[in-house]
N, C-alpha and C positions, 0 to 999 in steps of 0.2 A: 680753493685748490677745487676743481670738477673732479667727481669721483663718479667713472660709468659702471654704474651699478648693475645695467646686464651685465655687461663682459663679465663682472667680477663673479655672476652667479653660472654664468654659461663656464666658466672656469674652474669652480669648486666642485663639483661632479667628476669633473676629469681628475683632478687632485685628489680626489676622495678614492676614486675608482684604483688611480696611480697607488697610492699607500696601502688598499686593500690589496693589491695583487703584492704589493714587498713586503706586507703580513703574512700572506701565505705562502710566500716562497719561503720564507724564512722559518718560518712551522714545518714546512714540507721538508726543507735541511735539517732542521731539528728532529724531526720521529728518523728520516734516514741514519744519520748519525747515530743517535742512542741508540738503534735497532743493530746496529754492528757489534757494540758492547756486548755481547754474550747475552742481549735481550734483558738487562736488569733493573733497567729505568722505568720500570712499567708506571710508575703516576707522571714522571713529566712525558713520555710518551701520549697518557692521553691526556693529560692536560691539553697539549697541543691541537690533540684531534677532536675536543671536546669544540676548542676555540676555531680548526679549523671548519666544522660543520655548521660554525652563525654565520659564514661566508656563501650570501647567494652566488647559485650557480649563473651559467649565460642565460637560463631561462626565468630567472628571476626569485627561483623556489630554492629552500635547502636544501644542501645535498644530504644523501643517504651516506653511511659509513661503506658498503658495497662501493657505489660510485666512485665513493672518496679512492678506496682501493684501487680500484682500476685505475684509474684515471692515473695515481701514482704512486702506487706501493704493492705495485703487481708481484713482486717478491716476498713481500709480507703476505702470510697469513692471514683470512678476515678472522680467524677463532683468535688471535694473538691480538688482532688490532682491536677486537668488540672486547677484551681481556681488560688492555688497557685502559679502553674507554669507563670499564663500570668501574674498576678499580680507583680511575679517579674521583669517578662521579661518586661515589662510595661513601668514600673518606676525608677526614678533613686532616690537617698537621699534623695534631695530639694524636689520630687514631693511629698513623703513622709512625709516629715516634713509639707509638707502645706495642705497634705492632714488629716494629725492628727488635725493640726487646726482648720480643718472645720467641725471636729467632724463626720464624714462621718464615717458606718459601713463599715466591709471587703465586704458585698453582694453590696452596696453603690457604693463602688469602685471601685468593679469589673464592675458591670454594667457601671459604668462612663467608662470605659479603654476599651467595648463593642461599646458602642455609639459614642468614640470619635475617633477608628477603621474605624466604620462603614460612618462616615461623612466624613471624610479624604477620604473616596474612591468614595465617592458621588461626591465631591467633584470635586476630580480630573478628574472625568467620566463628569461631566455639565462646567468644565471650571473656575471653581471657585475660588479664588486663597485667600487665610487666614483664611481657615476654623481653628475654635475653637480648642485650645488648651487640652490636660486632667485637665490642673489645670484651665482652663478658664470654663468647664464644672461643675468639684470640686466647684469652689467660687460661681459659681451661683446654684448650690444645697446645697451650706453650709446656700447662703445668703436668702433664699426660704424655710428652713429647715421645718418653721413651718407650711406650707402648706402643708396636708396629701397627697396630688393630685398631686405635681410635682414629678418627677422621672429622671433617665436620660435621657431614651427614650422622654420624654416630651419635654425637654430641648433641646435635640436634633434638635427633629422635626421642634419645634418653630423657630432654628436657619435658619436650612435649607428650611423652606419657604420664611422668611423673604429674603436671599439669592437669594433664584429660582424667586422671587416674582419683584426683586430690579434687575437681571439681566434681566427679561425679560422685564420692562419696560426700560432699559435702552437700551436693544435689539430695540425694538420698536420705543424709541426714533430716534434711529439712523437710522431704515428706513422711518421714517416720514421726515427726514431730506433731505433724496435720491429721497421722492415720487414724488416732482415735476419734477425732472429729468427722470424720468424714462416714455418710452411712455405705452400709457391708456393700453395695453394688456401685459405689463410685471406685471403692478401695483398690478396685479392679483397673481402674481410667485413670491415664497419665501422660499430662503434658509435660513430657519426655522427650529425648531422643529414643527409639525402638532399639538403638545397640545399647543404652545407657538400662533399661529393663533388662535385655541379654543379659548382660556383664551381670547383672545385681546380685542372682543366685535366687531370686524370687518363683521363678520358674523351674521345675526339677526335668533333668535331662531325660528324655526319651517319656515324657509327657503331653505333649501337643500330638493332636490330631490333623490340625490344619492351621497353616500359618498364612496368613490371607496378606500378600504382599502389595500395594497400591500405591510407589514411588512417585515423584514428580518424574518426569522423561528427563533425556540425556541431554534435549537440545532448551536452548530458550524460550520463553512464550511471552505473548505481552501479557503484562501484570507480574511476572516472576519478581520476588523479591531474594537476591543473592544472599540478602544473609540471615535468612532463615531455612537452617539445615532440617532435612528429610521432614520436611510436612506432605501430609497425604494432598492428592490433585495434582492437577498440572495449572491450567492459566488460572488467575485466583479471579475472583469477584470484585477485590478494591488491589489496590499496592500496597497491602501489607498482608498481601499472601502470593506462596510461590516456596522457592527453595533453591540451594547453593547447589545442586545438582544440576540446575537449570545454568548452560553457556550464557549471557548474554550479549550475543552480538549478533549481527544483524548477516552475518557470512555462518552463521552457526558452527561458529568453532567449540571443540569439544572442550567441556569443564573434568575436573577428577570425581565424574560420575559410577562411573564404574569401580573403581576400588571402592567405594562405599557400598554399592550395593553387593560385591562382591563379599565386604567384610560383614553385613547384616546379612548373608546366605552364610555364612559359614557360621555367623552366631547361634543360625534357627538350626543348621544340619544335626550339633547333637541333643538338642531339645524335640526335634520328634522321636513319634514311637517307629517302629519299624516298618509298620504300614502306612505311617503317615504323608501327609500330601502340604506342597509348598504351590499354594495356585498365585503366579505372577501375573500382574496386568502394564499391558502396555498401549498405546493408541494402536490401532491396526495397519498404519502404514509406516510408525516409524522408524526412522532410520537404526533406533538404537537394538531394532530388535536381533540382528545375526551376531551380533557381539553380547549378548545378554543371553539368549540360546543357548550358543557354544559354552558361554559360564555355568551355566543351569547342567548340560550336557557332563559337564566336569566333575559334578558331585552327585546327579541323581541316575540311575539305572533305567526309569520308564519317564517318557514323558509325552503326553498329548495336546492339544490347543485348540481353542475354541474361538471363535468371532463373534462377539456381542452388538449384532446389528440395532444400532436405534431408528425405531419408527421415527420417519422425519416431519409427521405432526405435532409432534410436541414444544415447536417453537421456533422463535428467532436464533437461537443460540446455534443450528447448524448452519444459517445465513451469515454468522459473523464467525463461524472458527472451523465449519468443515468436518468436525467431529462427531464423523454418523457409526464409525466403526471402532470398538478396543476392541484388544485380542487378551485372550487368559490359555495362561501356559500353565496346566496344570503338570506337576512331575512327582515322581517320589521316589524315594533311596530303595525301597522293593520293588524290582518289576511284577511281580506279582499280587500287588496291591491295588493291581485294575483288576482282580477276577472277584475280588473281594469286593469291592465296592465300582460295581458295574456302573458307568454314569448314562444309565440307559435314560433318563428323564431328559438330560442332552444327549440325546444320541447321533442330531444331527450336528456339525461342526459350526456351521452357524445359528447363533440362538436370537430367536425372535419374542417381541410379548412383552416383553420388561423395558417398560420405557422409563426416561426419567423423567422427573416433576416440570412442568409445563413452564419453561424459564421466558420471560416475558423482559424489556430493558427496566422497567419498573423493580420486577423484582432482582433483577438484577444489582441493581443498582443500592439496594437494602438489604445485600445481600443473603434472600431468601431460598436461593437457589444455585446451583454447582451444576455446572456441564458433565463434571467427573465423578458426579456421586453415583455406586452404585445405587438400584434400588431395592429395597428392603427383599421384594421376592425374588430377584433375582438371588441374594445372597442363599437364599431359604432354599431355592433350587439346587444349588452347589453341596449346602448340607444335609440337604434329603438324602443325597446320592455319596457324599465324602465323609458322612461324620454319623452318629448313635446320640441319642439324647445321652448329655451328661462326659461326653468329650470333649475337652478345649481346645479352643480356636483363638490362637494369636492375631488378632483386628492389626497389624502392622501400619502404619502410615494412616492409619484412621480414619482421614478428613471428618465426615459429619457423626459418624460412627453410625452408617446404617448393616454394618456385618454385626455389629456389638447387639443393635435392635433383635436383628435375627437370631443372633444367638439366646437370649431373652425370652421371645416368643417360643422358640422352638427346645429352650432348656439345654441349651447347651453350655457349657462354660468357657470367659473367654478374660484376654485383657486386652487394652485397650490402650494405644498412644497416638498423641501428635501432639507437635511441638508448635503450631500456627492456634496462638493463644486464641484467635476467634472462632478458629474451626473446631477446638478442644471444648470453649465454652457452648457453641451450638451443638455439638455429640451431647456433651452431660445435660444439657436440656432434652436432647430426645427424651435421653433414658429416664430422666426424672417424667418425662410427660409417659412415658411407656411403663412405668414402675408404678406410679398413680394410678394409672387405669386397670392396670394388674390388680392393687389392694382392691379397690372397688369392686371388682370382679371378683374376688373373692370375696368381701365381706358381704355381697348382694346373693352368692352361692351360700354363705354360711346363714344368711336369715331365711334364707327358700327353704332350705332343710331344716332350720328349726319350725320355720310355720310349718312343714310339712309334719313335722314329728309329732305337733302338739294336736 
């Protein structure tokens, strides 16, 4: 028997297409039929939608839910279809049986799924293990169903708050165990999130003269590591440097940066003296400035700004990143503070003459320089007009500890925090070298005094 393989191969695509069209028609009819029954068949509708989205459209690509609705389900809302699809994708048969036992509605189930996903993401970001599963949230909702105030969101927030507090207590206990082994100057340098320090009680309320806050920016930059929360600086010198504040997206998609900044500012507020200052740093042309300025003005009575223009002679960094200007937003809870601390040395709005260390491709690869590092002399200029000897300065998101070094030189008290281990190690090394140099100078002065006395 002679078989015409060519003819068979030509028929097969047509048959496959016909089968696809028939199956697509069945699924569309299923969705329409089930949606008429008081919209109670969310899982079945979602499974049908998931399968429908696997069939290529006329252009050969996979369709989107919005386009699928416009073509077949114009009478159904996109929100309802999206809810059904997500419920079907996020649950197994065992999950659905358990949810049914707890008596949750479709809306409550959907909210539990959303919170389960959110808690999982936040737990991974904070390094918290064993976050609650969907069934854990559903079970607690079922047990507390009589309480009208309980929702999936409140259950998730309550669990996360407990875990954050437990993690903080564990971290502070670990730090306390090693505290006695650290030299006095290093006991105020912490490799932790600045918010942990502010919550710890180690800093008394009303004791801080300046909070120097130099967080990463709200938008993603090359080299940013989304798993590293609240690290000082923006663009890193390697791929282990960056921050969760940066949204890693080509279209500059916003991430949860403002809530983190808002929380830090609200924690700083009670620590400041009446005439204390917050100094917030942002790149001169950053898109985050309007939001941050609006946030700051909600809490502070007086705000003034400076632009630090870095000389273009410092090297290759500007050709690579175009970061030539950064903005310092100086604000106080007391509008009269500026009368006591007149920033005359910084009288001009544009600050010049404080270059960053020269940065070459080799030094950047070795991690020896950072284009976001504030020079020690620039930090001293701010200290000279905003503080007096003995005042307490918080170097939050301290990066390479240049402000901390300025505090050591000018005899200001300090606390330093940095989450990135490489930056923290660099900062501790910087202060160790400075302390060693000061000890050597003191010994020389003592020897000279003894020699003069004899």
